[in-house]
C-alpha positions, 0 to 999 in steps of 0.5 A: 510387456512394454511399459507405457511412457508419458504423463499419467492422469495423476501426474497431470492433475498434480502439475495443473494444481501446482500451476494453478496455485502459482497463477493465483498467487501471481494474480494476487501479488502482481497488482501490489508489486506494480503499484509499489514500484510505480509509486517508487518511480514516481517519487524518484522522478519527483526528486530528479526533476525538482518537483519535491523541492517545489512542493516542499519536503513537509508536503511529501509523505513517504512511508516509514518502516512502520506500515500506514504511516504516510496516511497518518502523517498526511492526516495529521498535516491536514488537521494542522492546516485546517484546525482540530475542532470538528462540530460533527464528531465533537472535536478531537485533541491535537494529533487526532486522538480522542480519548486516548485512541485514534479517531479520524473521519474522512 
């Protein structure tokens, strides 16, 4: 009796499941990857052409080792320019804190 050669049904299902998993992971991770490197290239281009000096280092908010710091730095900078009192939210202390916690209305 000759043994059959080729891909069996179980092997095909396992291979398709692995390829499907890799495809889903790529579809989820690729937009973040592309966005990160496009922003990184934009900052490098700003420094190369001298735009960072024109804007001023205090107005460029790079991400720090702690996540989401660039947004927080930008909000604090805007609060320093516009002032801290807000009639709608009851006012906040300097730095955006209200009763010990972060409180921002955007």
